[in-house]
N, C-alpha and C positions, 0 to 999 in steps of 0.2 A: 504494500500500500504506500502510495506517495503522499506527501504532505504538500498541499498547494501553497503558493506564495501568500495568498490572502489569509489563509489560516495561520501561517507563521506571523504575519503582520498583526493579526488579532491577538496571538499569544504574546507578542512583544508589547502590545498596548496593555494587556492584562498585567504583564510583569511590571511595567512602569507604574501602573495604578497601584498595585500591591505594595511596591517599594515606597511610593509617595505616601500612602495611607499609614504604613508602618513607621515611616520617619515622623509623620505628624503625631502619631500616638506616642512615640518615644519622647519627642520634644515636649508634648503636653505633660507627660509623666515627670520629666525632669524639672519643668517649670512649676508644677503643682503637685509635689509628692504627697501632700496632705490629702489630696482628693483621690489618690490611687489606692487600689486594693493591695494590701501586703500579702505576699505569697509565703506561707509558713515554710520553714526550712529545718532540716535536721542534718547535723554533720554526718558525713558518710561513715558508716560502721558504728555510730553511736546510738542509733535508734531508728525507728520507722513510724510511719503513720498507718493506721488501720485502713483497709480498703474502703470501709464505710465512710470514714472521715474524708478520705480523698474524693470519693464520689460525691458526697454532699458539698464539699468545698467547691469543686470544679463545676458542678451543676448550678450552684448558686452564683458563682463568679461569672460563669459564661451565660447565665440566664437561660439554661436549657433543661429539658426534662431529664430526670435521673434515669439511667439505663438499667 
């Protein structure tokens, strides 16, 4: 199957849009850290989160239904 030039151009445009949106989100986070959700961390080898906690945290953070 060959990929047409117009499809490649569409993918290039999507790539540019995703990069631009990511850059804007990161800049907003750096400028307003008090408005951003903190992601809990555990030092490697020192502990872990339960799968229930992880599912609840990410479903709430990403505002999606729990799987």
